[in-house]
N, CA, C and O atoms as a GROMACS GRO file, in nm:
protein
  468
    1MET      N    1   5.012 -20.911   3.217
    1MET     CA    2   4.920 -20.977   3.298
    1MET      C    3   4.836 -21.076   3.238
    1MET      O    4   4.781 -21.052   3.130
    2ILE      N    5   4.820 -21.193   3.302
    2ILE     CA    6   4.720 -21.290   3.247
    2ILE      C    7   4.604 -21.303   3.314
    2ILE      O    8   4.605 -21.324   3.435
    3TRP      N    9   4.500 -21.293   3.250
    3TRP     CA   10   4.368 -21.315   3.321
    3TRP      C   11   4.296 -21.446   3.276
    3TRP      O   12   4.304 -21.489   3.161
    4ALA      N   13   4.228 -21.505   3.374
    4ALA     CA   14   4.168 -21.626   3.331
    4ALA      C   15   4.053 -21.649   3.441
    4ALA      O   16   4.052 -21.578   3.541
    5SER      N   17   3.960 -21.745   3.423
    5SER     CA   18   3.866 -21.778   3.513
    5SER      C   19   3.869 -21.938   3.537
    5SER      O   20   3.908 -22.015   3.449
    6PHE      N   21   3.829 -21.975   3.648
    6PHE     CA   22   3.866 -22.120   3.698
    6PHE      C   23   3.731 -22.159   3.756
    6PHE      O   24   3.647 -22.077   3.792
    7ASP      N   25   3.717 -22.290   3.762
    7ASP     CA   26   3.589 -22.365   3.816
    7ASP      C   27   3.598 -22.348   3.988
    7ASP      O   28   3.494 -22.343   4.054
    8SER      N   29   3.734 -22.339   4.051
    8SER     CA   30   3.724 -22.320   4.192
    8SER      C   31   3.864 -22.236   4.221
    8SER      O   32   3.957 -22.228   4.141
    9GLU      N   33   3.859 -22.178   4.346
    9GLU     CA   34   3.963 -22.113   4.398
    9GLU      C   35   4.065 -22.198   4.389
    9GLU      O   36   4.166 -22.165   4.328
   10ALA      N   37   4.052 -22.320   4.448
   10ALA     CA   38   4.153 -22.414   4.462
   10ALA      C   39   4.242 -22.432   4.302
   10ALA      O   40   4.364 -22.434   4.284
   11GLU      N   41   4.146 -22.443   4.214
   11GLU     CA   42   4.219 -22.462   4.072
   11GLU      C   43   4.298 -22.318   4.032
   11GLU      O   44   4.400 -22.325   3.964
   12GLY      N   45   4.253 -22.202   4.071
   12GLY     CA   46   4.329 -22.066   4.060
   12GLY      C   47   4.445 -22.076   4.123
   12GLY      O   48   4.547 -22.034   4.070
   13HIS      N   49   4.446 -22.133   4.244
   13HIS     CA   50   4.577 -22.128   4.322
   13HIS      C   51   4.672 -22.222   4.254
   13HIS      O   52   4.790 -22.191   4.239
   14PHE      N   53   4.619 -22.345   4.211
   14PHE     CA   54   4.713 -22.437   4.151
   14PHE      C   55   4.776 -22.365   4.026
   14PHE      O   56   4.898 -22.377   4.011
   15VAL      N   57   4.709 -22.298   3.942
   15VAL     CA   58   4.760 -22.238   3.824
   15VAL      C   59   4.851 -22.141   3.854
   15VAL      O   60   4.955 -22.141   3.788
   16ALA      N   61   4.834 -22.055   3.944
   16ALA     CA   62   4.911 -21.946   4.010
   16ALA      C   63   5.050 -21.990   4.053
   16ALA      O   64   5.155 -21.928   4.031
   17ALA      N   65   5.036 -22.109   4.119
   17ALA     CA   66   5.161 -22.159   4.165
   17ALA      C   67   5.264 -22.188   4.053
   17ALA      O   68   5.381 -22.149   4.059
   18PHE      N   69   5.214 -22.257   3.954
   18PHE     CA   70   5.278 -22.303   3.833
   18PHE      C   71   5.336 -22.161   3.773
   18PHE      O   72   5.455 -22.147   3.743
   19LEU      N   73   5.247 -22.070   3.761
   19LEU     CA   74   5.297 -21.938   3.673
   19LEU      C   75   5.392 -21.869   3.751
   19LEU      O   76   5.478 -21.806   3.689
   20ASN      N   77   5.393 -21.869   3.880
   20ASN     CA   78   5.487 -21.788   3.977
   20ASN      C   79   5.611 -21.867   4.010
   20ASN      O   80   5.693 -21.816   4.086
   21SER      N   81   5.634 -21.997   3.955
   21SER     CA   82   5.729 -22.077   4.002
   21SER      C   83   5.852 -22.038   3.935
   21SER      O   84   5.848 -21.979   3.827
   22ASP      N   85   5.970 -22.068   3.998
   22ASP     CA   86   6.116 -22.057   3.934
   22ASP      C   87   6.114 -22.153   3.827
   22ASP      O   88   6.151 -22.121   3.714
   23HIS      N   89   6.072 -22.267   3.854
   23HIS     CA   90   6.073 -22.396   3.757
   23HIS      C   91   6.023 -22.349   3.618
   23HIS      O   92   6.087 -22.368   3.515
   24ALA      N   93   5.896 -22.280   3.624
   24ALA     CA   94   5.846 -22.263   3.492
   24ALA      C   95   5.943 -22.147   3.411
   24ALA      O   96   5.966 -22.154   3.290
   25ALA      N   97   5.986 -22.055   3.486
   25ALA     CA   98   6.074 -21.960   3.445
   25ALA      C   99   6.188 -22.017   3.388
   25ALA      O  100   6.230 -21.973   3.281
   26GLU      N  101   6.246 -22.112   3.448
   26GLU     CA  102   6.365 -22.184   3.406
   26GLU      C  103   6.349 -22.255   3.284
   26GLU      O  104   6.438 -22.255   3.200
   27VAL      N  105   6.222 -22.327   3.265
   27VAL     CA  106   6.201 -22.395   3.127
   27VAL      C  107   6.185 -22.306   3.027
   27VAL      O  108   6.233 -22.336   2.917
   28ILE      N  109   6.127 -22.199   3.042
   28ILE     CA  110   6.130 -22.096   2.918
   28ILE      C  111   6.242 -22.011   2.879
   28ILE      O  112   6.241 -21.939   2.779
   29GLU      N  113   6.358 -22.024   2.975
   29GLU     CA  114   6.449 -21.933   2.959
   29GLU      C  115   6.525 -21.948   2.829
   29GLU      O  116   6.562 -21.846   2.771
   30GLY      N  117   6.548 -22.051   2.785
   30GLY     CA  118   6.617 -22.076   2.642
   30GLY      C  119   6.508 -22.036   2.529
   30GLY      O  120   6.552 -22.020   2.416
   31TRP      N  121   6.390 -22.020   2.548
   31TRP     CA  122   6.291 -21.971   2.439
   31TRP      C  123   6.268 -21.828   2.422
   31TRP      O  124   6.223 -21.777   2.319
   32MET      N  125   6.307 -21.756   2.550
   32MET     CA  126   6.289 -21.603   2.550
   32MET      C  127   6.360 -21.532   2.467
   32MET      O  128   6.474 -21.567   2.436
   33ASN      N  129   6.301 -21.418   2.417
   33ASN     CA  130   6.365 -21.317   2.340
   33ASN      C  131   6.476 -21.233   2.432
   33ASN      O  132   6.449 -21.197   2.546
   34LEU      N  133   6.588 -21.210   2.378
   34LEU     CA  134   6.682 -21.144   2.459
   34LEU      C  135   6.671 -20.998   2.412
   34LEU      O  136   6.666 -20.979   2.290
   35GLY      N  137   6.668 -20.886   2.500
   35GLY     CA  138   6.669 -20.758   2.494
   35GLY      C  139   6.802 -20.702   2.541
   35GLY      O  140   6.890 -20.777   2.581
   36LEU      N  141   6.819 -20.560   2.536
   36LEU     CA  142   6.949 -20.517   2.582
   36LEU      C  143   6.970 -20.550   2.720
   36LEU      O  144   7.088 -20.570   2.751
   37PHE      N  145   6.882 -20.561   2.812
   37PHE     CA  146   6.899 -20.586   2.952
   37PHE      C  147   6.877 -20.738   2.999
   37PHE      O  148   6.865 -20.764   3.119
   38GLY      N  149   6.873 -20.834   2.902
   38GLY     CA  150   6.866 -20.966   2.927
   38GLY      C  151   6.717 -21.028   2.875
   38GLY      O  152   6.644 -20.964   2.799
   39PRO      N  153   6.687 -21.144   2.921
   39PRO     CA  154   6.561 -21.198   2.869
   39PRO      C  155   6.441 -21.110   2.886
   39PRO      O  156   6.440 -21.030   2.979
   40ARG      N  157   6.330 -21.121   2.794
   40ARG     CA  158   6.219 -21.062   2.802
   40ARG      C  159   6.105 -21.142   2.751
   40ARG      O  160   6.122 -21.252   2.699
   41ASP      N  161   5.975 -21.078   2.766
   41ASP     CA  162   5.854 -21.144   2.713
   41ASP      C  163   5.835 -21.284   2.799
   41ASP      O  164   5.793 -21.381   2.736
   42ILE      N  165   5.856 -21.295   2.903
   42ILE     CA  166   5.807 -21.415   2.979
   42ILE      C  167   5.670 -21.447   2.972
   42ILE      O  168   5.626 -21.562   2.965
   43ASN      N  169   5.600 -21.337   2.974
   43ASN     CA  170   5.446 -21.344   2.973
   43ASN      C  171   5.399 -21.412   2.845
   43ASN      O  172   5.294 -21.477   2.844
   44LYS      N  173   5.480 -21.398   2.730
   44LYS     CA  174   5.449 -21.466   2.599
   44LYS      C  175   5.480 -21.606   2.600
   44LYS      O  176   5.422 -21.679   2.519
   45ARG      N  177   5.565 -21.656   2.681
   45ARG     CA  178   5.627 -21.806   2.664
   45ARG      C  179   5.574 -21.884   2.791
   45ARG      O  180   5.594 -22.005   2.797
   46ILE      N  181   5.512 -21.824   2.885
   46ILE     CA  182   5.488 -21.911   2.999
   46ILE      C  183   5.381 -22.003   2.960
   46ILE      O  184   5.385 -22.114   3.012
   47LEU      N  185   5.278 -21.977   2.872
   47LEU     CA  186   5.162 -22.057   2.837
   47LEU      C  187   5.217 -22.172   2.739
   47LEU      O  188   5.139 -22.262   2.708
   48ASP      N  189   5.351 -22.171   2.689
   48ASP     CA  190   5.402 -22.289   2.611
   48ASP      C  191   5.444 -22.402   2.691
   48ASP      O  192   5.471 -22.510   2.640
   49VAL      N  193   5.450 -22.377   2.828
   49VAL     CA  194   5.507 -22.489   2.905
   49VAL      C  195   5.397 -22.584   2.943
   49VAL      O  196   5.292 -22.545   2.994
   50ARG      N  197   5.423 -22.714   2.915
   50ARG     CA  198   5.318 -22.815   2.940
   50ARG      C  199   5.295 -22.815   3.103
   50ARG      O  200   5.380 -22.801   3.191
   51TRP      N  201   5.159 -22.835   3.116
   51TRP     CA  202   5.122 -22.821   3.257
   51TRP      C  203   4.980 -22.913   3.283
   51TRP      O  204   4.889 -22.904   3.201
   52PRO      N  205   4.971 -22.980   3.370
   52PRO     CA  206   4.851 -23.082   3.379
   52PRO      C  207   4.736 -22.991   3.407
   52PRO      O  208   4.745 -22.881   3.461
   53ARG      N  209   4.616 -23.055   3.360
   53ARG     CA  210   4.486 -22.993   3.402
   53ARG      C  211   4.472 -23.016   3.558
   53ARG      O  212   4.522 -23.116   3.609
   54PHE      N  213   4.406 -22.922   3.633
   54PHE     CA  214   4.382 -22.943   3.778
   54PHE      C  215   4.287 -23.064   3.790
   54PHE      O  216   4.186 -23.078   3.723
   55ASP      N  217   4.330 -23.150   3.883
   55ASP     CA  218   4.222 -23.250   3.938
   55ASP      C  219   4.218 -23.240   4.078
   55ASP      O  220   4.317 -23.269   4.145
   56PRO      N  221   4.106 -23.199   4.133
   56PRO     CA  222   4.102 -23.184   4.290
   56PRO      C  223   4.099 -23.317   4.356
   56PRO      O  224   4.097 -23.321   4.479
   57GLU      N  225   4.097 -23.427   4.286
   57GLU     CA  226   4.118 -23.553   4.365
   57GLU      C  227   4.258 -23.612   4.371
   57GLU      O  228   4.288 -23.716   4.428
   58THR      N  229   4.333 -23.535   4.307
   58THR     CA  230   4.503 -23.581   4.297
   58THR      C  231   4.566 -23.512   4.422
   58THR      O  232   4.558 -23.391   4.444
   59PRO      N  233   4.626 -23.597   4.497
   59PRO     CA  234   4.684 -23.548   4.624
   59PRO      C  235   4.790 -23.444   4.594
   59PRO      O  236   4.790 -23.346   4.668
   60ASP      N  237   4.882 -23.451   4.494
   60ASP     CA  238   4.983 -23.338   4.478
   60ASP      C  239   4.914 -23.220   4.422
   60ASP      O  240   4.967 -23.112   4.452
   61HIS      N  241   4.807 -23.214   4.348
   61HIS     CA  242   4.734 -23.115   4.307
   61HIS      C  243   4.671 -23.039   4.434
   61HIS      O  244   4.690 -22.918   4.444
   62GLN      N  245   4.610 -23.096   4.514
   62GLN     CA  246   4.559 -23.056   4.629
   62GLN      C  247   4.671 -22.969   4.716
   62GLN      O  248   4.653 -22.853   4.754
   63SER      N  249   4.768 -23.034   4.738
   63SER     CA  250   4.882 -22.996   4.824
   63SER      C  251   4.930 -22.867   4.759
   63SER      O  252   4.938 -22.764   4.826
   64LEU      N  253   4.962 -22.870   4.622
   64LEU     CA  254   4.995 -22.742   4.558
   64LEU      C  255   4.909 -22.623   4.581
   64LEU      O  256   4.953 -22.512   4.610
   65SER      N  257   4.774 -22.656   4.565
   65SER     CA  258   4.696 -22.536   4.572
   65SER      C  259   4.687 -22.501   4.715
   65SER      O  260   4.681 -22.379   4.732
   66VAL      N  261   4.685 -22.566   4.814
   66VAL     CA  262   4.700 -22.534   4.967
   66VAL      C  263   4.806 -22.453   4.985
   66VAL      O  264   4.791 -22.352   5.054
   67SER      N  265   4.915 -22.480   4.936
   67SER     CA  266   5.057 -22.424   4.959
   67SER      C  267   5.039 -22.300   4.894
   67SER      O  268   5.060 -22.199   4.962
   68ALA      N  269   5.001 -22.285   4.764
   68ALA     CA  270   4.991 -22.156   4.710
   68ALA      C  271   4.886 -22.072   4.764
   68ALA      O  272   4.912 -21.951   4.766
   69ALA      N  273   4.773 -22.111   4.808
   69ALA     CA  274   4.672 -22.037   4.890
   69ALA      C  275   4.737 -21.962   5.012
   69ALA      O  276   4.713 -21.845   5.039
   70GLY      N  277   4.820 -22.042   5.083
   70GLY     CA  278   4.885 -21.981   5.202
   70GLY      C  279   4.990 -21.883   5.150
   70GLY      O  280   5.000 -21.774   5.208
   71LEU      N  281   5.064 -21.908   5.055
   71LEU     CA  282   5.174 -21.800   5.012
   71LEU      C  283   5.088 -21.680   4.946
   71LEU      O  284   5.136 -21.568   4.934
   72SER      N  285   4.969 -21.710   4.907
   72SER     CA  286   4.903 -21.581   4.844
   72SER      C  287   4.853 -21.491   4.960
   72SER      O  288   4.866 -21.369   4.950
   73ARG      N  289   4.791 -21.552   5.081
   73ARG     CA  290   4.771 -21.471   5.191
   73ARG      C  291   4.892 -21.392   5.242
   73ARG      O  292   4.888 -21.271   5.262
   74GLU      N  293   4.990 -21.464   5.260
   74GLU     CA  294   5.098 -21.401   5.282
   74GLU      C  295   5.167 -21.293   5.220
   74GLU      O  296   5.227 -21.202   5.277
   75ALA      N  297   5.149 -21.317   5.075
   75ALA     CA  298   5.181 -21.182   4.983
   75ALA      C  299   5.090 -21.097   4.998
   75ALA      O  300   5.132 -20.981   4.997
   76LYS      N  301   4.972 -21.109   5.013
   76LYS     CA  302   4.878 -20.994   5.038
   76LYS      C  303   4.914 -20.911   5.156
   76LYS      O  304   4.908 -20.789   5.147
   77SER      N  305   4.948 -20.968   5.261
   77SER     CA  306   4.996 -20.902   5.388
   77SER      C  307   5.122 -20.808   5.363
   77SER      O  308   5.149 -20.707   5.428
   78LEU      N  309   5.194 -20.860   5.259
   78LEU     CA  310   5.329 -20.797   5.240
   78LEU      C  311   5.321 -20.676   5.133
   78LEU      O  312   5.422 -20.608   5.114
   79LEU      N  313   5.207 -20.652   5.068
   79LEU     CA  314   5.186 -20.553   4.975
   79LEU      C  315   5.208 -20.414   5.004
   79LEU      O  316   5.248 -20.334   4.919
   80LYS      N  317   5.181 -20.384   5.133
   80LYS     CA  318   5.206 -20.244   5.175
   80LYS      C  319   5.340 -20.199   5.168
   80LYS      O  320   5.370 -20.083   5.141
   81ALA      N  321   5.425 -20.296   5.194
   81ALA     CA  322   5.573 -20.268   5.212
   81ALA      C  323   5.644 -20.305   5.080
   81ALA      O  324   5.767 -20.302   5.086
   82LEU      N  325   5.583 -20.343   4.956
   82LEU     CA  326   5.623 -20.376   4.833
   82LEU      C  327   5.693 -20.239   4.783
   82LEU      O  328   5.631 -20.133   4.794
   83PRO      N  329   5.820 -20.242   4.730
   83PRO     CA  330   5.890 -20.122   4.697
   83PRO      C  331   5.832 -20.084   4.541
   83PRO      O  332   5.804 -20.169   4.457
   84LYS      N  333   5.824 -19.972   4.528
   84LYS     CA  334   5.791 -19.914   4.401
   84LYS      C  335   5.909 -19.946   4.296
   84LYS      O  336   6.018 -19.897   4.324
   85ALA      N  337   5.901 -20.010   4.201
   85ALA     CA  338   5.996 -20.063   4.134
   85ALA      C  339   5.942 -20.140   4.004
   85ALA      O  340   5.820 -20.149   3.986
   86LYS      N  341   6.023 -20.188   3.926
   86LYS     CA  342   5.984 -20.271   3.798
   86LYS      C  343   5.922 -20.401   3.838
   86LYS      O  344   5.950 -20.443   3.950
   87ALA      N  345   5.837 -20.476   3.756
   87ALA     CA  346   5.778 -20.591   3.802
   87ALA      C  347   5.877 -20.704   3.835
   87ALA      O  348   5.848 -20.786   3.922
   88GLY      N  349   5.994 -20.711   3.766
   88GLY     CA  350   6.080 -20.805   3.802
   88GLY      C  351   6.152 -20.795   3.942
   88GLY      O  352   6.184 -20.891   4.012
   89THR      N  353   6.171 -20.673   3.968
   89THR     CA  354   6.234 -20.645   4.105
   89THR      C  355   6.109 -20.660   4.217
   89THR      O  356   6.136 -20.700   4.331
   90GLN      N  357   6.001 -20.634   4.188
   90GLN     CA  358   5.907 -20.649   4.276
   90GLN      C  359   5.872 -20.795   4.308
   90GLN      O  360   5.840 -20.832   4.421
   91ARG      N  361   5.881 -20.880   4.195
   91ARG     CA  362   5.858 -21.034   4.222
   91ARG      C  363   5.970 -21.072   4.296
   91ARG      O  364   5.947 -21.149   4.390
   92ARG      N  365   6.096 -21.032   4.275
   92ARG     CA  366   6.210 -21.094   4.355
   92ARG      C  367   6.206 -21.048   4.496
   92ARG      O  368   6.240 -21.128   4.584
   93TRP      N  369   6.170 -20.933   4.526
   93TRP     CA  370   6.152 -20.869   4.667
   93TRP      C  371   6.036 -20.978   4.739
   93TRP      O  372   6.061 -21.042   4.841
   94MET      N  373   5.921 -20.982   4.672
   94MET     CA  374   5.811 -21.053   4.727
   94MET      C  375   5.866 -21.203   4.762
   94MET      O  376   5.845 -21.250   4.874
   95ARG      N  377   5.930 -21.268   4.672
   95ARG     CA  378   5.981 -21.397   4.698
   95ARG      C  379   6.080 -21.406   4.811
   95ARG      O  380   6.088 -21.501   4.890
   96ASP      N  381   6.153 -21.299   4.810
   96ASP     CA  382   6.256 -21.290   4.923
   96ASP      C  383   6.194 -21.272   5.064
   96ASP      O  384   6.259 -21.297   5.165
   97HIS      N  385   6.084 -21.234   5.067
   97HIS     CA  386   6.013 -21.205   5.189
   97HIS      C  387   5.904 -21.319   5.220
   97HIS      O  388   5.850 -21.321   5.330
   98LEU      N  389   5.876 -21.399   5.137
   98LEU     CA  390   5.795 -21.504   5.165
   98LEU      C  391   5.851 -21.621   5.232
   98LEU      O  392   5.971 -21.640   5.219
   99PRO      N  393   5.766 -21.716   5.314
   99PRO     CA  394   5.843 -21.817   5.374
   99PRO      C  395   5.906 -21.918   5.282
   99PRO      O  396   5.838 -21.982   5.201
  100GLY      N  397   6.044 -21.934   5.296
  100GLY     CA  398   6.119 -21.985   5.223
  100GLY      C  399   6.087 -22.141   5.206
  100GLY      O  400   6.095 -22.195   5.097
  101ALA      N  401   6.051 -22.208   5.322
  101ALA     CA  402   6.002 -22.352   5.339
  101ALA      C  403   5.877 -22.384   5.247
  101ALA      O  404   5.871 -22.482   5.173
  102GLU      N  405   5.781 -22.288   5.261
  102GLU     CA  406   5.655 -22.305   5.170
  102GLU      C  407   5.686 -22.299   5.025
  102GLU      O  408   5.631 -22.372   4.943
  103LEU      N  409   5.797 -22.192   4.989
  103LEU     CA  410   5.821 -22.172   4.859
  103LEU      C  411   5.880 -22.308   4.795
  103LEU      O  412   5.844 -22.357   4.688
  104GLN      N  413   5.983 -22.362   4.888
  104GLN     CA  414   6.036 -22.490   4.855
  104GLN      C  415   5.931 -22.610   4.816
  104GLN      O  416   5.942 -22.684   4.719
  105ILE      N  417   5.844 -22.610   4.901
  105ILE     CA  418   5.743 -22.714   4.883
  105ILE      C  419   5.660 -22.690   4.745
  105ILE      O  420   5.632 -22.785   4.672
  106VAL      N  421   5.624 -22.558   4.714
  106VAL     CA  422   5.578 -22.532   4.591
  106VAL      C  423   5.669 -22.558   4.471
  106VAL      O  424   5.623 -22.610   4.369
  107GLU      N  425   5.785 -22.525   4.481
  107GLU     CA  426   5.876 -22.576   4.371
  107GLU      C  427   5.892 -22.712   4.343
  107GLU      O  428   5.903 -22.759   4.230
  108ARG      N  429   5.894 -22.785   4.466
  108ARG     CA  430   5.915 -22.929   4.474
  108ARG      C  431   5.791 -22.994   4.386
  108ARG      O  432   5.810 -23.070   4.292
  109LEU      N  433   5.661 -22.950   4.434
  109LEU     CA  434   5.539 -23.017   4.371
  109LEU      C  435   5.548 -22.962   4.212
  109LEU      O  436   5.533 -23.041   4.119
  110VAL      N  437   5.572 -22.839   4.192
  110VAL     CA  438   5.562 -22.798   4.059
  110VAL      C  439   5.655 -22.898   3.972
  110VAL      O  440   5.605 -22.963   3.880
  111LYS      N  441   5.786 -22.907   4.005
  111LYS     CA  442   5.863 -22.979   3.925
  111LYS      C  443   5.815 -23.128   3.921
  111LYS      O  444   5.833 -23.194   3.818
  112ARG      N  445   5.762 -23.176   4.017
  112ARG     CA  446   5.703 -23.330   4.015
  112ARG      C  447   5.585 -23.326   3.908
  112ARG      O  448   5.580 -23.406   3.815
  113LEU      N  449   5.494 -23.230   3.928
  113LEU     CA  450   5.378 -23.232   3.834
  113LEU      C  451   5.420 -23.201   3.701
  113LEU      O  452   5.348 -23.230   3.606
  114SER      N  453   5.541 -23.139   3.682
  114SER     CA  454   5.596 -23.110   3.536
  114SER      C  455   5.660 -23.227   3.488
  114SER      O  456   5.699 -23.225   3.372
  115GLY      N  457   5.682 -23.346   3.568
  115GLY     CA  458   5.761 -23.463   3.520
  115GLY      C  459   5.908 -23.456   3.537
  115GLY      O  460   5.985 -23.538   3.487
  116LYS      N  461   5.953 -23.336   3.623
  116LYS     CA  462   6.094 -23.335   3.644
  116LYS      C  463   6.118 -23.410   3.780
  116LYS      O  464   6.030 -23.419   3.865
  117PRO      N  465   6.246 -23.463   3.793
  117PRO     CA  466   6.279 -23.536   3.906
  117PRO      C  467   6.318 -23.444   4.026
  117PRO      O  468   6.350 -23.493   4.134
   0.00000   0.00000   0.00000
């Protein structure tokens, strides 16, 4: 678990979108320790990935924050149905039940802000 404080709720959603993105996980995949059941310690490597400081005046930052806020509300509504399982399984279940179009928007924005085409 990562704990942080932010200047605004919008900034928190901006950072959460990055931390929960498939893009960020893909970037660190080669840096992760390998255990008996595959890659481990994503939480120790995620903060090594370059990510811009939130700027509420930047349109892509605003869009990412708004999309992430919508996904957060949707995820909260799904919590009661979340299966009792390991964190990775729960994460995948949640992503499978969130609106795919909105997830694609977040992934596209995260890649663009990370400097990836």
